[in-house]
C-alpha positions in Angstrom: -8.7 -11.5 11.2 -6.5 -14.5 10.2 -4.9 -14.6 6.7 -6.7 -17.9 6.0 -10.0 -16.1 5.6 -8.7 -13.1 3.5 -8.9 -15.0 0.2 -12.5 -15.7 0.8 -13.2 -12.1 1.6 -11.5 -10.9 -1.6 -13.5 -13.3 -3.7 -16.7 -12.1 -2.0 -16.0 -8.6 -3.0 -16.5 -9.5 -6.6 -20.1 -10.3 -5.9 -20.9 -7.0 -4.2 -24.2 -5.3 -5.2 -23.8 -2.4 -7.6 -23.8 0.7 -5.4 -25.1 4.1 -6.1 -24.1 7.6 -5.2 -26.3 9.4 -2.7 -26.7 12.9 -1.5 -24.6 14.1 1.4 -27.4 15.1 3.8 -30.2 13.2 5.4 -32.7 14.2 8.1 -32.3 12.9 11.6 -35.2 10.9 13.2 -37.6 11.8 10.4 -36.5 15.5 10.0 -35.9 17.1 6.6 -32.5 17.6 5.0 -31.0 19.1 1.9 -28.4 17.8 -0.5 -25.3 19.7 -1.4 -23.1 18.7 -4.3 -20.5 15.9 -4.2 -17.4 16.5 -2.1 -13.9 16.0 -3.2 -10.9 14.4 -1.6 -12.9 11.7 0.1 -15.4 14.0 1.7 -12.9 16.4 3.3 -13.1 20.1 3.2 -16.1 22.3 2.6 -18.7 21.7 -0.1 -20.6 24.5 -1.8 -24.3 24.0 -2.1 -25.5 23.9 -5.7 -27.9 26.6 -6.9 -30.3 24.1 -8.3 -31.4 20.6 -7.8 -28.9 17.8 -8.2 -29.4 14.1 -9.1 -26.8 11.7 -7.6 -25.2 9.6 -10.2 -24.8 5.8 -10.0 -21.2 4.8 -9.2 -19.7 2.8 -12.0 -19.2 -0.8 -11.0 -15.8 -2.4 -11.3 -15.5 -4.5 -14.4 -17.6 -2.2 -16.6 -16.9 0.1 -19.6 -19.6 2.7 -19.8 -22.8 0.7 -19.4 -21.4 -2.5 -20.7 -19.7 -5.1 -18.5 -16.3 -6.5 -19.5 -17.8 -10.0 -19.5 -20.5 -8.9 -22.1 -17.8 -7.2 -24.2 -15.7 -10.3 -24.2 -18.7 -12.4 -25.4 -19.4 -9.9 -28.2 -15.7 -10.0 -29.3 -15.8 -13.8 -29.3 -18.9 -13.7 -31.6 -17.1 -11.3 -33.9 -14.1 -13.6 -34.0 -16.2 -16.6 -34.9 -17.7 -14.7 -37.8 -14.3 -13.7 -39.1 -13.0 -17.3 -38.8 -16.1 -18.6 -40.6 -15.7 -16.0 -43.4 -12.1 -17.0 -43.9 -12.8 -20.7 -44.1 -15.9 -21.3 -46.2 -19.4 -19.8 -46.9 -21.0 -22.7 -45.1 -18.8 -22.2 -42.1 -19.7 -18.5 -42.2 -23.4 -19.3 -42.0 -22.9 -21.5 -39.0 -20.6 -18.9 -37.4 -23.2 -16.2 -37.9 -25.9 -18.4 -36.1 -23.6 -19.1 -33.2 -22.5 -15.5 -33.0 -26.1 -14.3 -33.0 -26.8 -16.6 -30.0 -23.8 -15.3 -28.2 -24.8 -11.6 -28.8 -28.3 -12.3 -27.6 -26.9 -14.0 -24.5 -24.5 -11.0 -23.9 -27.0 -8.2 -24.4 -30.2 -9.9 -23.4 -32.0 -9.1 -20.2 -34.3 -10.9 -17.9 -36.3 -8.7 -15.6 -33.9 -5.8 -16.4 -30.9 -7.9 -15.4 -28.2 -9.0 -18.0 -28.5 -12.7 -18.7 -24.9 -13.5 -17.6 -25.6 -11.8 -14.3 -29.0 -13.4 -14.0 -27.4 -16.9 -14.4 -24.8 -16.0 -11.7 -27.5 -15.1 -9.2 -29.4 -18.3 -9.9 -26.3 -20.4 -9.3 -25.4 -18.4 -6.1 -28.9 -18.9 -4.7 -28.7 -22.7 -5.4 -25.3 -22.8 -3.7 -26.7 -21.0 -0.6 -29.5 -23.6 -0.5 -27.1 -26.5 -0.5 -25.0 -24.9 2.3 -28.1 -24.4 4.6 -27.4 -27.5 6.7 -23.9 -26.3 7.6 -25.3 -22.8 8.3 -27.9 -24.2 10.8 -25.1 -26.1 12.7 -23.3 -22.7 13.2 -26.2 -21.4 15.3 -25.4 -23.8 18.2 -24.7 -21.7 21.3 -25.6 -18.4 19.5 -28.0 -15.9 21.1 -31.5 -16.7 19.6 -31.9 -13.0 18.8 -29.2 -13.2 16.1 -29.4 -16.8 15.2 -31.3 -16.1 12.0 -28.5 -13.7 10.9 -25.9 -16.4 11.7 -27.9 -18.8 9.5 -27.3 -16.3 6.7 -23.7 -15.6 7.6 -22.4 -18.6 9.6 -19.1 -17.1 10.6 -20.7 -14.0 12.3 -20.1 -13.6 16.0 -20.3 -10.9 18.6 -17.5 -9.8 20.9 -17.0 -7.6 23.9 -14.0 -5.4 24.7 -13.6 -3.6 28.1 -11.6 -0.4 28.1 -8.8 -0.1 30.7 -9.4 3.6 31.6 -13.1 3.6 32.5 -14.0 -0.1 32.3 -16.5 0.6 29.6 -17.9 -2.5 27.8 -18.0 -2.2 24.0 -19.6 -4.6 21.7 -18.4 -5.7 18.3 -19.7 -8.0 15.5 -17.6 -9.7 12.8 -16.8 -12.9 10.9 -13.0 -13.0 11.3 -12.3 -10.9 8.3 -14.0 -7.7 9.5 -15.0 -6.0 12.7 -18.0 -3.7 13.2 -19.0 -1.3 16.0 -22.5 0.1 16.2 -23.4 3.6 17.3 -27.0 4.3 18.2 -28.3 7.8 17.3 -31.1 9.4 19.2 -32.9 12.7 18.6 -32.7 15.3 21.3 -35.7 15.7 23.7 -38.1 18.2 22.0 -41.8 18.8 21.4 -43.7 16.2 19.4 -44.0 18.6 16.4 -40.6 20.3 15.9 -40.1 22.8 13.2 -39.6 21.1 9.8 -35.9 21.0 8.9 -34.9 22.1 12.4 -32.3 19.2 12.6 -30.3 17.6 9.9 -27.9 14.7 10.2 -25.3 15.4 7.5 -24.3 12.3 5.7 -20.9 13.9 5.1 -20.3 12.7 8.7 -20.4 9.2 7.3 -17.7 10.0 4.7 -15.4 11.8 7.1 -15.7 8.9 9.5 -14.1 6.6 6.9 -10.7 8.1 7.8 -9.9 8.9 11.4 -6.2 9.8 12.0 -4.4 6.7 10.8 -7.5 4.5 10.9 -9.1 3.8 7.5 -12.5 2.1 7.6 -13.9 -0.1 4.9 -17.4 1.4 5.2 -19.7 3.4 7.4 -23.4 2.5 7.3 -26.5 4.5 8.2 -29.5 2.3 9.1 -33.0 3.6 10.0 -35.6 1.1 11.2 -39.2 2.4 11.2 -42.5 1.0 12.4 -45.5 2.9 11.1 -48.5 4.2 13.1 -51.1 3.1 13.4 -50.1 -0.6 13.0 -50.9 -1.9 9.6 -52.7 -5.0 10.9 -55.4 -2.8 12.6 -58.7 -2.6 10.7 -59.5 0.8 9.3 -62.5 1.1 11.6 -60.6 0.2 14.8 -60.9 2.9 17.4 -57.1 3.3 17.7 -56.7 3.7 13.9 -59.5 6.2 13.6 -58.3 8.2 16.5 -54.7 8.4 15.3 -55.5 9.1 11.6 -56.0 12.9 11.9 -52.7 13.4 13.8 -50.9 11.0 11.4 -52.2 12.9 8.4 -50.6 16.1 9.6 -47.3 15.0 11.1 -46.5 11.6 9.5 -44.9 10.6 12.8 -43.9 6.9 12.9 -44.8 4.7 15.8 -41.1 3.7 16.3 -37.9 4.9 14.6 -34.4 3.6 15.5 -31.2 4.8 13.9 -27.8 3.2 14.0 -24.5 3.9 12.4 -22.2 0.9 11.9 -18.5 1.3 11.4 -16.8 -1.6 9.6 -13.0 -2.2 9.9 -11.0 -4.2 7.5 -7.6 -5.0 9.2 -5.8 -4.9 5.8 -6.7 -1.3 5.3 -5.1 0.0 8.4 -2.5 -2.6 9.5 -0.1 0.0 10.8 -2.8 1.6 13.0 -3.7 -1.8 14.5 -0.1 -2.7 15.1 0.4 0.7 16.9 -2.4 -0.2 19.2 -1.1 -3.6 20.3 -1.7 -5.7 17.2 -4.0 -8.6 16.6 -7.7 -8.6 17.6 -7.1 -6.3 20.5 -5.4 -3.7 18.3 -8.2 -3.9 15.8 -10.8 -3.4 18.6 -8.9 -0.4 20.0 -8.7 1.1 16.5 -12.3 0.7 15.8 -13.3 2.0 19.2 -11.2 5.1 18.5 -13.1 5.7 15.3 -16.4 5.1 16.9 -15.7 7.6 19.8 -14.7 10.2 17.2 -18.0 9.7 15.4 -19.9 10.1 18.6 -18.2 13.4 19.3 -19.0 14.7 15.8 -22.6 13.6 16.1 -22.9 15.4 19.4 -21.6 18.5 17.8 -24.5 18.3 15.3 -27.0 18.3 18.1 -27.9 14.6 18.4 -27.3 12.1 21.1 -25.1 9.1 20.3 -23.4 6.2 22.1 -21.3 3.1 21.2 -23.3 0.0 22.0 -22.2 -2.8 24.3 -22.4 -6.4 23.2 -25.9 -7.1 24.5 -27.1 -3.9 22.9 -25.4 -4.9 19.6 -27.3 -8.2 19.7 -30.6 -6.4 20.5 -30.0 -3.9 17.6 -29.4 -6.7 15.1 -32.3 -8.7 16.4 -34.6 -5.7 16.1 -33.4 -4.8 12.6 -34.2 -8.4 11.4 -37.6 -8.3 13.1 -36.9 -11.4 15.0 -40.0 -13.1 16.5 -40.0 -13.1 20.3 -41.6 -16.5 20.3 -38.9 -18.0 18.1 -36.2 -16.2 20.0 -37.2 -18.1 23.1 -36.0 -21.3 21.4 -37.5 -22.9 18.3 -37.0 -26.7 18.3 -37.8 -29.2 15.6 -39.5 -32.6 16.2 -36.1 -34.2 16.8 -35.3 -31.8 19.6 -32.7 -30.0 17.6 -32.8 -26.3 16.7 -35.1 -25.7 13.8 -34.1 -23.6 10.8 -35.6 -20.1 11.1 -34.8 -18.6 7.7 -35.8 -19.5 4.2 -34.8 -17.7 1.0 -37.1 -17.6 -2.0 -36.8 -15.9 -5.3 -38.6 -12.7 -4.3 -38.6 -12.8 -0.5 -36.7 -13.8 2.6 -38.6 -15.5 5.4 -37.3 -15.2 9.0 -39.4 -16.9 11.7 -42.9 -15.8 10.8 -41.8 -12.6 9.1 -41.5 -12.0 5.4 -38.9 -9.6 4.0 -38.2 -8.1 0.6 -35.2 -5.9 -0.2 -34.8 -3.3 -2.9 -31.7 -1.7 -4.2 -32.0 2.1 -5.0 -30.8 2.2 -8.5 -31.9 5.8 -9.3 -32.1 8.8 -7.1 -34.4 11.8 -7.8 -33.5 15.4 -8.1 -32.4 16.6 -4.7 -31.4 19.9 -3.1 -32.7 23.4 -3.7 -35.7 23.1 -6.1 -35.7 19.3 -5.6 -37.0 17.0 -2.9 -35.3 16.8 0.5 -33.7 13.4 1.0 -35.3 13.0 4.4 -38.7 13.6 2.9 -38.0 10.9 0.3 -36.8 8.5 2.9 -39.9 9.3 5.1 -42.2 8.6 2.1 -40.6 5.3 1.4 -40.5 4.1 5.0 -44.1 5.1 5.6 -45.3 2.1 3.6 -48.0 0.1 5.4 -45.8 -2.8 6.5 -44.9 -4.1 9.9 -41.5 -2.4 9.5 -39.4 -0.7 6.9 -35.6 -0.5 7.0 -33.6 2.1 5.1 -29.8 1.6 4.7 -27.1 3.8 3.2 -23.5 2.5 3.1 -20.7 5.0 2.6 -17.4 3.8 1.0 -14.5 5.1 -1.0 -15.2 4.8 -4.7 -12.8 5.1 -7.6 -10.0 7.5 -6.9 -11.2 7.4 -3.2 -14.1 9.6 -4.2 -17.1 9.3 -1.9 -19.7 6.7 -2.9 -22.9 5.5 -1.3 -25.1 2.5 -1.9 -28.8 2.5 -0.8 -31.3 -0.2 0.1 -34.8 -0.4 1.5 -36.4 -3.5 3.1 -40.0 -4.2 3.8 -41.0 -6.6 6.7 -44.5 -8.0 7.1 -46.4 -10.7 8.9 -47.6 -12.6 5.9 -46.8 -13.2 2.2 -50.1 -11.5 1.1 -49.3 -8.5 3.3 -45.8 -8.3 1.7 -47.2 -8.3 -1.8 -49.5 -5.4 -0.9 -46.6 -3.5 0.8 -44.4 -4.1 -2.3 -47.1 -2.6 -4.6 -47.5 0.4 -2.3 -43.7 1.0 -2.1 -43.3 0.8 -5.8 -46.1 3.3 -6.3 -44.5 5.6 -3.7 -41.1 5.4 -5.3 -42.4 6.2 -8.7 -44.1 9.3 -7.4 -40.8 10.8 -6.3 -38.7 9.3 -9.2 -36.8 6.8 -7.1 -35.7 3.8 -9.1 -36.0 0.6 -7.1 -34.7 -2.7 -8.2 -36.0 -5.7 -6.3 -33.2 -8.1 -5.5 -34.7 -11.3 -6.9 -32.7 -14.4 -6.1 -30.5 -12.1 -3.9 -32.8 -11.6 -1.0 -30.4 -13.1 1.6 -27.6 -10.7 0.6 -30.2 -7.9 0.6 -31.3 -8.7 4.1 -27.7 -8.6 5.3 -27.2 -5.3 3.5 -30.0 -3.7 5.5 -28.7 -4.8 8.9 -26.3 -2.7 11.0 -23.3 -4.8 10.1 -21.4 -2.1 8.2 -22.6 -3.1 4.7 -22.2 -6.4 2.8 -19.4 -7.3 0.4 
């Protein structure tokens, strides 16, 4: 929370992934939902459902004009200026200026794997920088719970905290890095038959947007995370008795083996300094403010027919460890040959390795037609998270966009037991996404930020 870290946080915001707008409704625990139109005034008030299908639009990223980045436009202007200077000096200078200008234009507008070259170079340099800082990151895991040690390797300043309320002595857990504080709410479906009526329950994502502003408390973001393990387990042979017995039921219901849902509320002290000061100031004031927002969210979720609770510190650690698919064997204490803690994460161009798990994260760059006449968002989510992988994690982060309009960024992460299994799961996910017109962009050279974006931390910067 100290001012010494705020400059680092502001700089980090410039490297945030380009977010997308998402529909306002999603199913709860695998149920179907429908998508109304965008809401005004930051998601407040009532929204009229559109008569036909709607396609959420990508939110324009800061630093862009239309589809062109300001950086690209500046390079093109520089190229044009070189040509004008060469033309005013001499024909020979004009020829040289044209050649240089052509190179600059190619650099500005060229793409590598659908990514602008300037941005591609930025991601390469950022990945190299993270590799050089890995030794310091490993040192930060000393004394950290092994269940979240891999996450601390990715974000060395990350720590968990506990706050006990005075009224009922309730223990509440938080996670943060000194510049933000996050509380996690676990959402559970109500007790019901194994095959409830389709669409019988919906978790409105407008709840995420309205949770951004609670009284005088203004949150930075609210994140919806759904962790899914398929059934039967993908490592079982097709002729295994368990796989053959479960196949007919799975073909009808598409019920996952395990599905966990969390909502993470992220507080930036600079966004609600008055609210924090009114509740005692400092870290304690921030914790009281965030707890107030979390309790309000729990009340709203209960009104929508789902069970929810704010997690304690040990439950926060367990939730993050589950979402990152931490290996139980490694969590018991992985040591190197010299007796020191061994590094448990490794970032490659196309994947992120954590213990003996392989992860690959995609950004949702294009949404399909949704709503009446289109595909329910929950059905799309269920299709994507039914990929034959050890686990799939789907994350939506709600924030305030330009003019405080609601904006949502979406990510999906595959987790497998081997690199070959990951390649097969990636191919299947890309085929599935194409069938429902979902545009996925694999976060090459940004798999570490992608991993953090799919953990219940409230969204990355």
